[in-house]
mmCIF file as gemmi writes it, N, C-alpha and C atoms, coordinates in Angstrom:
data_model
loop_
_atom_site.group_PDB
_atom_site.id
_atom_site.type_symbol
_atom_site.label_atom_id
_atom_site.label_alt_id
_atom_site.label_comp_id
_atom_site.label_asym_id
_atom_site.label_entity_id
_atom_site.label_seq_id
_atom_site.pdbx_PDB_ins_code
_atom_site.Cartn_x
_atom_site.Cartn_y
_atom_site.Cartn_z
_atom_site.occupancy
_atom_site.B_iso_or_equiv
_atom_site.pdbx_formal_charge
_atom_site.auth_seq_id
_atom_site.auth_asym_id
_atom_site.pdbx_PDB_model_num
ATOM 1 N N . MET Axp A 1 ? 1.04 -1.458 -0.453 1 0 ? 1 A 1
ATOM 2 C CA . MET Axp A 1 ? -0.048 0.129 0.224 1 0 ? 1 A 1
ATOM 3 C C . MET Axp A 1 ? 0.717 1.441 -0.132 1 0 ? 1 A 1
ATOM 4 N N . GLU Axp A 2 ? 1.072 2.071 -1.41 1 0 ? 2 A 1
ATOM 5 C CA . GLU Axp A 2 ? 1.54 3.223 -1.429 1 0 ? 2 A 1
ATOM 6 C C . GLU Axp A 2 ? 1.148 4.495 -0.638 1 0 ? 2 A 1
ATOM 7 N N . ASN Axp A 3 ? 0.076 4.108 -0.157 1 0 ? 3 A 1
ATOM 8 C CA . ASN Axp A 3 ? -0.658 5.379 1.268 1 0 ? 3 A 1
ATOM 9 C C . ASN Axp A 3 ? -0.801 4.658 2.022 1 0 ? 3 A 1
ATOM 10 N N . GLN Axp A 4 ? -0.163 5.36 3.261 1 0 ? 4 A 1
ATOM 11 C CA . GLN Axp A 4 ? -0.054 4.492 4.501 1 0 ? 4 A 1
ATOM 12 C C . GLN Axp A 4 ? -0.873 5.474 5.492 1 0 ? 4 A 1
ATOM 13 N N . VAL Axp A 5 ? -1.931 4.699 6.742 1 0 ? 5 A 1
ATOM 14 C CA . VAL Axp A 5 ? -2.595 5.472 7.639 1 0 ? 5 A 1
ATOM 15 C C . VAL Axp A 5 ? -2.569 5.552 8.923 1 0 ? 5 A 1
ATOM 16 N N . HIS Axp A 6 ? -2.078 6.671 8.844 1 0 ? 6 A 1
ATOM 17 C CA . HIS Axp A 6 ? -2.043 7.411 10.547 1 0 ? 6 A 1
ATOM 18 C C . HIS Axp A 6 ? -3.394 7.751 11.054 1 0 ? 6 A 1
ATOM 19 N N . ASP Axp A 7 ? -4.231 7.568 12.609 1 0 ? 7 A 1
ATOM 20 C CA . ASP Axp A 7 ? -5.267 8.019 13.346 1 0 ? 7 A 1
ATOM 21 C C . ASP Axp A 7 ? -6.646 7.689 12.356 1 0 ? 7 A 1
ATOM 22 N N . GLY Axp A 8 ? -5.872 6.634 11.284 1 0 ? 8 A 1
ATOM 23 C CA . GLY Axp A 8 ? -7.773 6.885 9.997 1 0 ? 8 A 1
ATOM 24 C C . GLY Axp A 8 ? -7.58 7.685 9.207 1 0 ? 8 A 1
ATOM 25 N N . ILE Axp A 9 ? -6.29 8.135 9.007 1 0 ? 9 A 1
ATOM 26 C CA . ILE Axp A 9 ? -6.066 8.635 8.116 1 0 ? 9 A 1
ATOM 27 C C . ILE Axp A 9 ? -4.725 9.098 7.162 1 0 ? 9 A 1
ATOM 28 N N . TYR Axp A 10 ? -4.803 8.818 5.615 1 0 ? 10 A 1
ATOM 29 C CA . TYR Axp A 10 ? -3.487 8.16 4.995 1 0 ? 10 A 1
ATOM 30 C C . TYR Axp A 10 ? -2.598 9.06 5.025 1 0 ? 10 A 1
ATOM 31 N N . HIS Axp A 11 ? -1.405 8.388 5.077 1 0 ? 11 A 1
ATOM 32 C CA . HIS Axp A 11 ? -0.232 9.183 5.225 1 0 ? 11 A 1
ATOM 33 C C . HIS Axp A 11 ? 0.837 8.348 4.608 1 0 ? 11 A 1
ATOM 34 N N . ASP Axp A 12 ? 2.148 8.876 4.473 1 0 ? 12 A 1
ATOM 35 C CA . ASP Axp A 12 ? 3.214 8.887 3.965 1 0 ? 12 A 1
ATOM 36 C C . ASP Axp A 12 ? 3.774 7.04 4.617 1 0 ? 12 A 1
ATOM 37 N N . ASN Axp A 13 ? 3.99 7.618 5.807 1 0 ? 13 A 1
ATOM 38 C CA . ASN Axp A 13 ? 4.984 6.582 6.841 1 0 ? 13 A 1
ATOM 39 C C . ASN Axp A 13 ? 3.508 5.125 7.188 1 0 ? 13 A 1
ATOM 40 N N . GLN Axp A 14 ? 4.768 3.613 7.591 1 0 ? 14 A 1
ATOM 41 C CA . GLN Axp A 14 ? 3.741 2.866 8.146 1 0 ? 14 A 1
ATOM 42 C C . GLN Axp A 14 ? 4.255 2.388 9.609 1 0 ? 14 A 1
ATOM 43 N N . VAL Axp A 15 ? 3.176 2.318 9.906 1 0 ? 15 A 1
ATOM 44 C CA . VAL Axp A 15 ? 3.342 2.187 11.353 1 0 ? 15 A 1
ATOM 45 C C . VAL Axp A 15 ? 1.113 1.892 12.371 1 0 ? 15 A 1
ATOM 46 N N . ASN Axp A 16 ? 1.364 1.36 12.803 1 0 ? 16 A 1
ATOM 47 C CA . ASN Axp A 16 ? -0.026 0.979 13.747 1 0 ? 16 A 1
ATOM 48 C C . ASN Axp A 16 ? -0.979 1.81 13.802 1 0 ? 16 A 1
ATOM 49 N N . ILE Axp A 17 ? -1.688 2.05 12.737 1 0 ? 17 A 1
ATOM 50 C CA . ILE Axp A 17 ? -2.571 1.972 11.94 1 0 ? 17 A 1
ATOM 51 C C . ILE Axp A 17 ? -4.345 1.128 12.727 1 0 ? 17 A 1
ATOM 52 N N . PRO Axp A 18 ? -5.011 2.239 13.231 1 0 ? 18 A 1
ATOM 53 C CA . PRO Axp A 18 ? -5.933 1.321 13.215 1 0 ? 18 A 1
ATOM 54 C C . PRO Axp A 18 ? -7.392 1.476 12.339 1 0 ? 18 A 1
ATOM 55 N N . ILE Axp A 19 ? -8.03 0.287 12.51 1 0 ? 19 A 1
ATOM 56 C CA . ILE Axp A 19 ? -8.829 0.257 11.588 1 0 ? 19 A 1
ATOM 57 C C . ILE Axp A 19 ? -10.05 -0.917 11.604 1 0 ? 19 A 1
ATOM 58 N N . GLN Axp A 20 ? -11.296 -0.611 11.722 1 0 ? 20 A 1
ATOM 59 C CA . GLN Axp A 20 ? -12.286 -1.728 11.324 1 0 ? 20 A 1
ATOM 60 C C . GLN Axp A 20 ? -12.374 -2.24 10.454 1 0 ? 20 A 1
ATOM 61 N N . LEU Axp A 21 ? -12.864 -3.887 11.308 1 0 ? 21 A 1
ATOM 62 C CA . LEU Axp A 21 ? -12.156 -5.05 10.368 1 0 ? 21 A 1
ATOM 63 C C . LEU Axp A 21 ? -13.731 -5.421 10.923 1 0 ? 21 A 1
ATOM 64 N N . LEU Axp A 22 ? -13.904 -6.479 9.715 1 0 ? 22 A 1
ATOM 65 C CA . LEU Axp A 22 ? -15.515 -7.668 9.904 1 0 ? 22 A 1
ATOM 66 C C . LEU Axp A 22 ? -14.296 -8.527 9.545 1 0 ? 22 A 1
ATOM 67 N N . SER Axp A 23 ? -14.405 -9.825 11.235 1 0 ? 23 A 1
ATOM 68 C CA . SER Axp A 23 ? -14.353 -11.596 11.18 1 0 ? 23 A 1
ATOM 69 C C . SER Axp A 23 ? -15.211 -11.931 11.028 1 0 ? 23 A 1
ATOM 70 N N . ILE Axp A 24 ? -14.642 -13.321 11.116 1 0 ? 24 A 1
ATOM 71 C CA . ILE Axp A 24 ? -15.973 -14.391 12.116 1 0 ? 24 A 1
ATOM 72 C C . ILE Axp A 24 ? -15.246 -15.461 12.595 1 0 ? 24 A 1
ATOM 73 N N . THR Axp A 25 ? -16.08 -16.179 13.569 1 0 ? 25 A 1
ATOM 74 C CA . THR Axp A 25 ? -14.852 -16.981 14.402 1 0 ? 25 A 1
ATOM 75 C C . THR Axp A 25 ? -15.788 -17.912 14.563 1 0 ? 25 A 1
ATOM 76 N N . ASP Axp A 26 ? -15.277 -18.55 14.594 1 0 ? 26 A 1
ATOM 77 C CA . ASP Axp A 26 ? -15.508 -20.033 14.396 1 0 ? 26 A 1
ATOM 78 C C . ASP Axp A 26 ? -15.734 -20.587 16.023 1 0 ? 26 A 1
ATOM 79 N N . ARG Axp A 27 ? -16.783 -22.129 15.909 1 0 ? 27 A 1
ATOM 80 C CA . ARG Axp A 27 ? -16.782 -22.561 17.588 1 0 ? 27 A 1
ATOM 81 C C . ARG Axp A 27 ? -15.661 -23 17.913 1 0 ? 27 A 1
ATOM 82 N N . ASP Axp A 28 ? -15.052 -22.523 17.16 1 0 ? 28 A 1
ATOM 83 C CA . ASP Axp A 28 ? -13.211 -23.083 18.364 1 0 ? 28 A 1
ATOM 84 C C . ASP Axp A 28 ? -12.994 -22.179 19.143 1 0 ? 28 A 1
ATOM 85 N N . GLY Axp A 29 ? -13.117 -20.728 18.344 1 0 ? 29 A 1
ATOM 86 C CA . GLY Axp A 29 ? -12.179 -19.737 18.633 1 0 ? 29 A 1
ATOM 87 C C . GLY Axp A 29 ? -11.435 -18.935 17.676 1 0 ? 29 A 1
ATOM 88 N N . LYS Axp A 30 ? -11.045 -19.808 16.582 1 0 ? 30 A 1
ATOM 89 C CA . LYS Axp A 30 ? -10.617 -19.618 15.485 1 0 ? 30 A 1
ATOM 90 C C . LYS Axp A 30 ? -10.656 -17.927 14.855 1 0 ? 30 A 1
ATOM 91 N N . ILE Axp A 31 ? -10.166 -16.748 15.021 1 0 ? 31 A 1
ATOM 92 C CA . ILE Axp A 31 ? -10.772 -15.977 14.349 1 0 ? 31 A 1
ATOM 93 C C . ILE Axp A 31 ? -10.364 -16.209 12.47 1 0 ? 31 A 1
ATOM 94 N N . THR Axp A 32 ? -11.077 -15.813 11.635 1 0 ? 32 A 1
ATOM 95 C CA . THR Axp A 32 ? -10.928 -14.942 10.469 1 0 ? 32 A 1
ATOM 96 C C . THR Axp A 32 ? -11.803 -13.409 10 1 0 ? 32 A 1
ATOM 97 N N . PRO Axp A 33 ? -10.11 -13.314 9.282 1 0 ? 33 A 1
ATOM 98 C CA . PRO Axp A 33 ? -10.433 -11.329 9.258 1 0 ? 33 A 1
ATOM 99 C C . PRO Axp A 33 ? -11.303 -11.196 7.874 1 0 ? 33 A 1
ATOM 100 N N . LEU Axp A 34 ? -12.189 -10.798 7.536 1 0 ? 34 A 1
ATOM 101 C CA . LEU Axp A 34 ? -12.622 -11.064 6.23 1 0 ? 34 A 1
ATOM 102 C C . LEU Axp A 34 ? -13.053 -9.53 4.782 1 0 ? 34 A 1
ATOM 103 N N . TRP Axp A 35 ? -12.655 -8.48 6.08 1 0 ? 35 A 1
ATOM 104 C CA . TRP Axp A 35 ? -12.538 -7.442 5.613 1 0 ? 35 A 1
ATOM 105 C C . TRP Axp A 35 ? -12.017 -6.065 6.57 1 0 ? 35 A 1
ATOM 106 N N . PHE Axp A 36 ? -10.911 -4.414 5.863 1 0 ? 36 A 1
ATOM 107 C CA . PHE Axp A 36 ? -11.034 -3.577 7.245 1 0 ? 36 A 1
ATOM 108 C C . PHE Axp A 36 ? -11.887 -3.011 5.948 1 0 ? 36 A 1
ATOM 109 N N . ARG Axp A 37 ? -12.212 -1.679 6.667 1 0 ? 37 A 1
ATOM 110 C CA . ARG Axp A 37 ? -12.384 -0.114 5.924 1 0 ? 37 A 1
ATOM 111 C C . ARG Axp A 37 ? -11.195 1.228 7.224 1 0 ? 37 A 1
ATOM 112 N N . VAL Axp A 38 ? -10.674 1.951 6.284 1 0 ? 38 A 1
ATOM 113 C CA . VAL Axp A 38 ? -9.84 3.064 6.418 1 0 ? 38 A 1
ATOM 114 C C . VAL Axp A 38 ? -10.342 4.886 6.24 1 0 ? 38 A 1
ATOM 115 N N . GLU Axp A 39 ? -10.108 5.205 6.802 1 0 ? 39 A 1
ATOM 116 C CA . GLU Axp A 39 ? -10.32 6.662 6.006 1 0 ? 39 A 1
ATOM 117 C C . GLU Axp A 39 ? -9.304 7.671 5.734 1 0 ? 39 A 1
ATOM 118 N N . THR Axp A 40 ? -9.656 8.005 4.432 1 0 ? 40 A 1
ATOM 119 C CA . THR Axp A 40 ? -8.083 8.89 3.322 1 0 ? 40 A 1
ATOM 120 C C . THR Axp A 40 ? -7.787 10.108 4.057 1 0 ? 40 A 1
ATOM 121 N N . GLU Axp A 41 ? -7.1 10.751 3.71 1 0 ? 41 A 1
ATOM 122 C CA . GLU Axp A 41 ? -7.617 12.151 3.323 1 0 ? 41 A 1
ATOM 123 C C . GLU Axp A 41 ? -8.474 13.34 3.055 1 0 ? 41 A 1
ATOM 124 N N . GLU Axp A 42 ? -9.016 12.529 2.01 1 0 ? 42 A 1
ATOM 125 C CA . GLU Axp A 42 ? -10.415 13.126 2.2 1 0 ? 42 A 1
ATOM 126 C C . GLU Axp A 42 ? -11.54 13.41 2.842 1 0 ? 42 A 1
ATOM 127 N N . HIS Axp A 43 ? -11.052 12.268 3.883 1 0 ? 43 A 1
ATOM 128 C CA . HIS Axp A 43 ? -12.429 11.595 4.989 1 0 ? 43 A 1
ATOM 129 C C . HIS Axp A 43 ? -13.418 10.782 3.797 1 0 ? 43 A 1
ATOM 130 N N . GLU Axp A 44 ? -12.62 10.21 2.851 1 0 ? 44 A 1
ATOM 131 C CA . GLU Axp A 44 ? -13.538 9.23 2.295 1 0 ? 44 A 1
ATOM 132 C C . GLU Axp A 44 ? -13.38 7.459 3.187 1 0 ? 44 A 1
ATOM 133 N N . ILE Axp A 45 ? -14.189 7.005 3.136 1 0 ? 45 A 1
ATOM 134 C CA . ILE Axp A 45 ? -13.821 5.273 3.512 1 0 ? 45 A 1
ATOM 135 C C . ILE Axp A 45 ? -13.444 4.732 2.673 1 0 ? 45 A 1
ATOM 136 N N . LYS Axp A 46 ? -12.394 3.998 2.53 1 0 ? 46 A 1
ATOM 137 C CA . LYS Axp A 46 ? -12.128 3.124 1.47 1 0 ? 46 A 1
ATOM 138 C C . LYS Axp A 46 ? -12.405 1.663 2.551 1 0 ? 46 A 1
ATOM 139 N N . LYS Axp A 47 ? -12.525 0.848 1.973 1 0 ? 47 A 1
ATOM 140 C CA . LYS Axp A 47 ? -13.062 -0.946 2.037 1 0 ? 47 A 1
ATOM 141 C C . LYS Axp A 47 ? -12.494 -1.484 1.288 1 0 ? 47 A 1
ATOM 142 N N . PHE Axp A 48 ? -11.199 -3.021 2.175 1 0 ? 48 A 1
ATOM 143 C CA . PHE Axp A 48 ? -10.349 -3.49 1.189 1 0 ? 48 A 1
ATOM 144 C C . PHE Axp A 48 ? -10.403 -5.593 1.954 1 0 ? 48 A 1
ATOM 145 N N . ARG Axp A 49 ? -10.861 -6.279 1.319 1 0 ? 49 A 1
ATOM 146 C CA . ARG Axp A 49 ? -10.965 -7.178 0.951 1 0 ? 49 A 1
ATOM 147 C C . ARG Axp A 49 ? -9.583 -7.989 1.795 1 0 ? 49 A 1
ATOM 148 N N . ILE Axp A 50 ? -9.757 -8.61 2.518 1 0 ? 50 A 1
ATOM 149 C CA . ILE Axp A 50 ? -9.002 -9.291 2.73 1 0 ? 50 A 1
ATOM 150 C C . ILE Axp A 50 ? -8.87 -11.101 2.06 1 0 ? 50 A 1
ATOM 151 N N . GLU Axp A 51 ? -7.85 -10.66 1.031 1 0 ? 51 A 1
ATOM 152 C CA . GLU Axp A 51 ? -8.089 -11.785 -0.107 1 0 ? 51 A 1
ATOM 153 C C . GLU Axp A 51 ? -7.593 -13.579 0.502 1 0 ? 51 A 1
ATOM 154 N N . ASP Axp A 52 ? -6.527 -13.2 0.831 1 0 ? 52 A 1
ATOM 155 C CA . ASP Axp A 52 ? -5.937 -14.412 1.437 1 0 ? 52 A 1
ATOM 156 C C . ASP Axp A 52 ? -5.002 -14.422 2.946 1 0 ? 52 A 1
ATOM 157 N N . ILE Axp A 53 ? -5.218 -15.093 4.241 1 0 ? 53 A 1
ATOM 158 C CA . ILE Axp A 53 ? -4.63 -15.273 5.082 1 0 ? 53 A 1
ATOM 159 C C . ILE Axp A 53 ? -3.184 -16.437 5.119 1 0 ? 53 A 1
ATOM 160 N N . ILE Axp A 54 ? -2.242 -15.154 5.16 1 0 ? 54 A 1
ATOM 161 C CA . ILE Axp A 54 ? -0.838 -16.268 4.949 1 0 ? 54 A 1
ATOM 162 C C . ILE Axp A 54 ? -0.515 -16.957 5.946 1 0 ? 54 A 1
ATOM 163 N N . SER Axp A 55 ? -0.792 -16.336 7.585 1 0 ? 55 A 1
ATOM 164 C CA . SER Axp A 55 ? 0.181 -16.678 8.346 1 0 ? 55 A 1
ATOM 165 C C . SER Axp A 55 ? -0.957 -16.454 9.486 1 0 ? 55 A 1
ATOM 166 N N . ARG Axp A 56 ? -0.896 -17.015 10.188 1 0 ? 56 A 1
ATOM 167 C CA . ARG Axp A 56 ? -1.534 -16.627 11.858 1 0 ? 56 A 1
ATOM 168 C C . ARG Axp A 56 ? -1.101 -16.894 13.265 1 0 ? 56 A 1
ATOM 169 N N . SER Axp A 57 ? -0.82 -15.994 14.237 1 0 ? 57 A 1
ATOM 170 C CA . SER Axp A 57 ? -0.055 -16.927 15.454 1 0 ? 57 A 1
ATOM 171 C C . SER Axp A 57 ? -0.136 -15.439 16.416 1 0 ? 57 A 1
ATOM 172 N N . ASP Axp A 58 ? 0.105 -16.04 18.066 1 0 ? 58 A 1
ATOM 173 C CA . ASP Axp A 58 ? -0.168 -15.678 19.326 1 0 ? 58 A 1
ATOM 174 C C . ASP Axp A 58 ? 1.178 -15.171 18.945 1 0 ? 58 A 1
ATOM 175 N N . LYS Axp A 59 ? 1.425 -13.56 20.375 1 0 ? 59 A 1
ATOM 176 C CA . LYS Axp A 59 ? 1.937 -13.081 19.927 1 0 ? 59 A 1
ATOM 177 C C . LYS Axp A 59 ? 2.136 -12.571 21.225 1 0 ? 59 A 1
ATOM 178 N N . ASN Axp A 60 ? 3.369 -12.46 22.007 1 0 ? 60 A 1
ATOM 179 C CA . ASN Axp A 60 ? 3.071 -11.564 23.427 1 0 ? 60 A 1
ATOM 180 C C . ASN Axp A 60 ? 4.383 -10.465 24.355 1 0 ? 60 A 1
ATOM 181 N N . PHE Axp A 61 ? 3.77 -9.975 23.976 1 0 ? 61 A 1
ATOM 182 C CA . PHE Axp A 61 ? 5.378 -8.608 24.274 1 0 ? 61 A 1
ATOM 183 C C . PHE Axp A 61 ? 5.054 -8.016 24.831 1 0 ? 61 A 1
ATOM 184 N N . VAL Axp A 62 ? 6.035 -8.079 25.935 1 0 ? 62 A 1
ATOM 185 C CA . VAL Axp A 62 ? 5.839 -7.459 27.435 1 0 ? 62 A 1
ATOM 186 C C . VAL Axp A 62 ? 4.501 -7.513 27.753 1 0 ? 62 A 1
ATOM 187 N N . GLY Axp A 63 ? 3.58 -8.668 27.372 1 0 ? 63 A 1
ATOM 188 C CA . GLY Axp A 63 ? 2.658 -8.59 28.339 1 0 ? 63 A 1
ATOM 189 C C . GLY Axp A 63 ? 1.425 -8.216 27.788 1 0 ? 63 A 1
ATOM 190 N N . ILE Axp A 64 ? 1.348 -7.789 26.39 1 0 ? 64 A 1
ATOM 191 C CA . ILE Axp A 64 ? 0.534 -7.323 25.589 1 0 ? 64 A 1
ATOM 192 C C . ILE Axp A 64 ? 0.152 -9.04 24.271 1 0 ? 64 A 1
ATOM 193 N N . LYS Axp A 65 ? -0.951 -9.149 24.745 1 0 ? 65 A 1
ATOM 194 C CA . LYS Axp A 65 ? -0.911 -10.653 24.178 1 0 ? 65 A 1
ATOM 195 C C . LYS Axp A 65 ? -1.799 -9.573 22.91 1 0 ? 65 A 1
ATOM 196 N N . GLU Axp A 66 ? -1.688 -10.292 21.603 1 0 ? 66 A 1
ATOM 197 C CA . GLU Axp A 66 ? -1.525 -10.048 20.311 1 0 ? 66 A 1
ATOM 198 C C . GLU Axp A 66 ? -2.055 -11.091 19.506 1 0 ? 66 A 1
ATOM 199 N N . LYS Axp A 67 ? -3.124 -11.293 18.772 1 0 ? 67 A 1
ATOM 200 C CA . LYS Axp A 67 ? -3.066 -12.076 17.756 1 0 ? 67 A 1
ATOM 201 C C . LYS Axp A 67 ? -2.266 -11.502 16.014 1 0 ? 67 A 1
ATOM 202 N N . GLN Axp A 68 ? -1.508 -11.904 15.227 1 0 ? 68 A 1
ATOM 203 C CA . GLN Axp A 68 ? -0.474 -11.741 14.271 1 0 ? 68 A 1
ATOM 204 C C . GLN Axp A 68 ? -1.859 -12.277 13.663 1 0 ? 68 A 1
ATOM 205 N N . PHE Axp A 69 ? -2.174 -12.057 12.114 1 0 ? 69 A 1
ATOM 206 C CA . PHE Axp A 69 ? -1.835 -12.25 10.774 1 0 ? 69 A 1
ATOM 207 C C . PHE Axp A 69 ? -2.032 -12.036 9.718 1 0 ? 69 A 1
ATOM 208 N N . VAL Axp A 70 ? -0.965 -12.145 9.384 1 0 ? 70 A 1
ATOM 209 C CA . VAL Axp A 70 ? -0.219 -12.042 7.836 1 0 ? 70 A 1
ATOM 210 C C . VAL Axp A 70 ? -1.059 -12.147 6.379 1 0 ? 70 A 1
ATOM 211 N N . CYS Axp A 71 ? -1.637 -10.571 5.89 1 0 ? 71 A 1
ATOM 212 C CA . CYS Axp A 71 ? -2.537 -11.274 5.033 1 0 ? 71 A 1
ATOM 213 C C . CYS Axp A 71 ? -2.217 -10.642 3.299 1 0 ? 71 A 1
ATOM 214 N N . ARG Axp A 72 ? -3.453 -10.742 2.584 1 0 ? 72 A 1
ATOM 215 C CA . ARG Axp A 72 ? -2.815 -10.416 0.935 1 0 ? 72 A 1
ATOM 216 C C . ARG Axp A 72 ? -3.915 -9.225 1.242 1 0 ? 72 A 1
ATOM 217 N N . ILE Axp A 73 ? -3.556 -8.422 0.028 1 0 ? 73 A 1
ATOM 218 C CA . ILE Axp A 73 ? -5.373 -7.113 0.209 1 0 ? 73 A 1
ATOM 219 C C . ILE Axp A 73 ? -4.958 -7.377 -1.447 1 0 ? 73 A 1
ATOM 220 N N . GLU Axp A 74 ? -5.818 -6.64 -2.291 1 0 ? 74 A 1
ATOM 221 C CA . GLU Axp A 74 ? -5.818 -5.927 -3.451 1 0 ? 74 A 1
ATOM 222 C C . GLU Axp A 74 ? -6.312 -5.242 -3.36 1 0 ? 74 A 1
ATOM 223 N N . GLN Axp A 75 ? -5.403 -4.325 -3.801 1 0 ? 75 A 1
ATOM 224 C CA . GLN Axp A 75 ? -5.565 -2.726 -3.639 1 0 ? 75 A 1
ATOM 225 C C . GLN Axp A 75 ? -5.254 -2.298 -5.562 1 0 ? 75 A 1
ATOM 226 N N . ASP Axp A 76 ? -6.069 -1.437 -6.055 1 0 ? 76 A 1
ATOM 227 C CA . ASP Axp A 76 ? -5.767 -0.716 -7.206 1 0 ? 76 A 1
ATOM 228 C C . ASP Axp A 76 ? -5.238 -1.806 -8.357 1 0 ? 76 A 1
ATOM 229 N N . GLY Axp A 77 ? -5.88 -3.42 -8.115 1 0 ? 77 A 1
ATOM 230 C CA . GLY Axp A 77 ? -5.311 -4.296 -9.181 1 0 ? 77 A 1
ATOM 231 C C . GLY Axp A 77 ? -3.796 -4.914 -9.179 1 0 ? 77 A 1
ATOM 232 N N . MET Axp A 78 ? -3.449 -4.067 -7.826 1 0 ? 78 A 1
ATOM 233 C CA . MET Axp A 78 ? -2.234 -5.091 -7.31 1 0 ? 78 A 1
ATOM 234 C C . MET Axp A 78 ? -2.705 -5.694 -6.237 1 0 ? 78 A 1
ATOM 235 N N . SER Axp A 79 ? -2.265 -6.874 -5.924 1 0 ? 79 A 1
ATOM 236 C CA . SER Axp A 79 ? -1.658 -7.726 -4.438 1 0 ? 79 A 1
ATOM 237 C C . SER Axp A 79 ? -0.247 -6.945 -3.931 1 0 ? 79 A 1
ATOM 238 N N . LYS Axp A 80 ? -0.916 -6.655 -2.183 1 0 ? 80 A 1
ATOM 239 C CA . LYS Axp A 80 ? -0.295 -5.795 -1.515 1 0 ? 80 A 1
ATOM 240 C C . LYS Axp A 80 ? -0.165 -6.924 -0.419 1 0 ? 80 A 1
ATOM 241 N N . THR Axp A 81 ? 0.882 -7.63 0.21 1 0 ? 81 A 1
ATOM 242 C CA . THR Axp A 81 ? 1.04 -7.915 2.162 1 0 ? 81 A 1
ATOM 243 C C . THR Axp A 81 ? 1.231 -6.917 3.239 1 0 ? 81 A 1
ATOM 244 N N . LEU Axp A 82 ? 0.46 -7.869 4.651 1 0 ? 82 A 1
ATOM 245 C CA . LEU Axp A 82 ? 0.121 -6.888 5.104 1 0 ? 82 A 1
ATOM 246 C C . LEU Axp A 82 ? 0.079 -7.443 6.509 1 0 ? 82 A 1
ATOM 247 N N . GLU Axp A 83 ? 1.15 -7.133 7.752 1 0 ? 83 A 1
ATOM 248 C CA . GLU Axp A 83 ? 0.461 -7.782 8.878 1 0 ? 83 A 1
ATOM 249 C C . GLU Axp A 83 ? -0.364 -6.549 9.826 1 0 ? 83 A 1
ATOM 250 N N . MET Axp A 84 ? -1.51 -7.251 10.083 1 0 ? 84 A 1
ATOM 251 C CA . MET Axp A 84 ? -2.424 -6.935 11.17 1 0 ? 84 A 1
ATOM 252 C C . MET Axp A 84 ? -2.726 -7.581 12.862 1 0 ? 84 A 1
ATOM 253 N N . ARG Axp A 85 ? -2.758 -6.647 13.432 1 0 ? 85 A 1
ATOM 254 C CA . ARG Axp A 85 ? -2.807 -7.6 14.599 1 0 ? 85 A 1
ATOM 255 C C . ARG Axp A 85 ? -3.978 -6.977 15.752 1 0 ? 85 A 1
ATOM 256 N N . TYR Axp A 86 ? -3.9 -8.382 16.544 1 0 ? 86 A 1
ATOM 257 C CA . TYR Axp A 86 ? -6.231 -7.679 17.194 1 0 ? 86 A 1
ATOM 258 C C . TYR Axp A 86 ? -5.122 -8.191 19.208 1 0 ? 86 A 1
ATOM 259 N N . ASN Axp A 87 ? -5.36 -7.253 19.243 1 0 ? 87 A 1
ATOM 260 C CA . ASN Axp A 87 ? -5.157 -7.2 21.055 1 0 ? 87 A 1
ATOM 261 C C . ASN Axp A 87 ? -6.175 -8.049 21.4 1 0 ? 87 A 1
ATOM 262 N N . THR Axp A 88 ? -5.879 -9.104 22.323 1 0 ? 88 A 1
ATOM 263 C CA . THR Axp A 88 ? -7.456 -9.152 23.034 1 0 ? 88 A 1
ATOM 264 C C . THR Axp A 88 ? -7.814 -8.62 24.413 1 0 ? 88 A 1
ATOM 265 N N . ALA Axp A 89 ? -6.643 -7.829 25.115 1 0 ? 89 A 1
ATOM 266 C CA . ALA Axp A 89 ? -7.202 -6.661 25.443 1 0 ? 89 A 1
ATOM 267 C C . ALA Axp A 89 ? -7.815 -5.692 25.568 1 0 ? 89 A 1
ATOM 268 N N . THR Axp A 90 ? -7.592 -5.595 24.019 1 0 ? 90 A 1
ATOM 269 C CA . THR Axp A 90 ? -8.884 -3.462 24.197 1 0 ? 90 A 1
ATOM 270 C C . THR Axp A 90 ? -9.304 -4.324 22.914 1 0 ? 90 A 1
ATOM 271 N N . GLN Axp A 91 ? -8.959 -5.157 22.434 1 0 ? 91 A 1
ATOM 272 C CA . GLN Axp A 91 ? -10.304 -5.478 21.351 1 0 ? 91 A 1
ATOM 273 C C . GLN Axp A 91 ? -9.854 -4.389 20.204 1 0 ? 91 A 1
ATOM 274 N N . LYS Axp A 92 ? -8.906 -3.992 20.245 1 0 ? 92 A 1
ATOM 275 C CA . LYS Axp A 92 ? -8.787 -3.491 19.283 1 0 ? 92 A 1
ATOM 276 C C . LYS Axp A 92 ? -8.021 -4.424 17.892 1 0 ? 92 A 1
ATOM 277 N N . TRP Axp A 93 ? -8.325 -3.804 16.547 1 0 ? 93 A 1
ATOM 278 C CA . TRP Axp A 93 ? -6.914 -4.019 15.728 1 0 ? 93 A 1
ATOM 279 C C . TRP Axp A 93 ? -6.413 -2.65 14.518 1 0 ? 93 A 1
ATOM 280 N N . ARG Axp A 94 ? -5.555 -3.379 14.233 1 0 ? 94 A 1
ATOM 281 C CA . ARG Axp A 94 ? -4.619 -2.363 13.309 1 0 ? 94 A 1
ATOM 282 C C . ARG Axp A 94 ? -3.339 -3.001 12.723 1 0 ? 94 A 1
ATOM 283 N N . ILE Axp A 95 ? -2.73 -1.866 11.705 1 0 ? 95 A 1
ATOM 284 C CA . ILE Axp A 95 ? -2.135 -2.891 10.578 1 0 ? 95 A 1
ATOM 285 C C . ILE Axp A 95 ? -1.462 -2.768 11.034 1 0 ? 95 A 1
ATOM 286 N N . PHE Axp A 96 ? -0.23 -3.314 11.752 1 0 ? 96 A 1
ATOM 287 C CA . PHE Axp A 96 ? 1.263 -3.128 12.442 1 0 ? 96 A 1
ATOM 288 C C . PHE Axp A 96 ? 2.467 -3.134 11.43 1 0 ? 96 A 1
ATOM 289 N N . GLN Axp A 97 ? 1.636 -3.676 9.668 1 0 ? 97 A 1
ATOM 290 C CA . GLN Axp A 97 ? 3.523 -3.184 8.991 1 0 ? 97 A 1
ATOM 291 C C . GLN Axp A 97 ? 3.361 -3.61 7.279 1 0 ? 97 A 1
ATOM 292 N N . PHE Axp A 98 ? 3.581 -3.051 6.746 1 0 ? 98 A 1
ATOM 293 C CA . PHE Axp A 98 ? 3.405 -3.196 5.191 1 0 ? 98 A 1
ATOM 294 C C . PHE Axp A 98 ? 4.767 -3.744 4.624 1 0 ? 98 A 1
ATOM 295 N N . LEU Axp A 99 ? 4.267 -5.063 4.285 1 0 ? 99 A 1
ATOM 296 C CA . LEU Axp A 99 ? 5.198 -5.686 4.092 1 0 ? 99 A 1
ATOM 297 C C . LEU Axp A 99 ? 5.635 -5.845 2.101 1 0 ? 99 A 1
């Protein structure tokens, strides 16, 4: 994603971008993200469908427990890979980094 998002608005840097995300959870508790949306500089809402989940794992850094998802999305006809994380304590989603 050449345009990055901070505080819900696109910028040129990449790190910890809060997002709205829709996911499903199976009866065993496995989370599967489906799509997310962010706000552009023009205050327009952009929605991105998650095409593929490449990997998923649990992270525990300094007592902060998060679920990590490396996913592929399509933007402007190009495939992009990004890492998203879900904080289990705050129940918030964010784009952690673009790969």
